[in-house]
C-alpha positions in Angstrom: -67.2 -14.3 11.4 -66.1 -12.4 14.5 -62.7 -12.6 15.9 -62.4 -14.9 19.0 -60.5 -13.2 21.8 -58.9 -14.8 24.8 -60.7 -13.8 28.0 -58.1 -15.0 30.4 -55.3 -12.7 29.2 -54.8 -9.2 27.9 -53.3 -8.5 24.6 -50.4 -6.7 26.3 -49.6 -9.8 28.4 -48.6 -11.9 25.4 -45.0 -13.0 24.9 -42.3 -14.4 27.2 -44.0 -15.9 30.3 -41.1 -14.7 32.6 -41.6 -11.1 31.4 -45.3 -11.3 31.9 -44.8 -12.5 35.5 -42.3 -9.7 36.2 -44.8 -7.1 34.9 -47.6 -8.5 37.1 -45.4 -8.4 40.2 -44.3 -4.8 39.6 -47.9 -3.8 39.2 -48.9 -5.5 42.4 -46.1 -3.7 44.3 -47.2 -0.4 42.9 -50.7 -0.9 44.5 -49.4 -1.6 48.1 -48.5 0.8 50.8 -45.0 -0.8 51.2 -42.4 1.9 51.2 -44.7 4.7 52.6 -43.1 6.9 55.2 -46.2 6.7 57.4 -45.9 3.0 58.1 -44.7 2.3 61.7 -43.7 -0.9 63.5 -45.2 -0.8 66.9 -45.5 -3.2 69.8 -49.1 -4.2 70.4 -50.3 -3.8 74.0 -52.3 -7.0 73.5 -49.7 -9.8 73.8 -46.6 -7.7 72.9 -46.5 -8.6 69.2 -44.9 -6.2 66.8 -47.3 -5.1 64.1 -47.3 -2.6 61.2 -49.6 0.4 61.6 -50.3 3.5 59.5 -49.6 6.8 61.3 -52.5 8.3 59.4 -55.0 5.7 60.6 -55.4 4.1 57.2 -55.7 0.4 56.7 -52.4 -1.4 55.9 -52.3 -3.2 52.5 -53.6 -1.1 49.6 -52.0 2.2 48.8 -54.1 5.1 49.8 -54.3 8.7 48.4 -52.0 9.9 51.2 -49.1 7.7 50.2 -45.7 9.4 50.5 -42.5 7.6 49.4 -39.9 7.1 52.1 -36.6 8.9 51.4 -33.3 7.2 51.9 -31.5 8.1 55.1 
């Protein structure tokens, strides 16, 4: 008989549920563009709202290949 595997979780995600949640949150932060030095907060000419924009013209959200970490002042 073959071994039954759980399809909803990876083998590496077993164990303490709190640690699993922490690992998942760390991984999701690593895939975003948050912390990139190219992100700018600008005032939109349409209604005056302040919005985040990428100075390189990339879409905000997922990390692109041009990601550069912001250095501390």
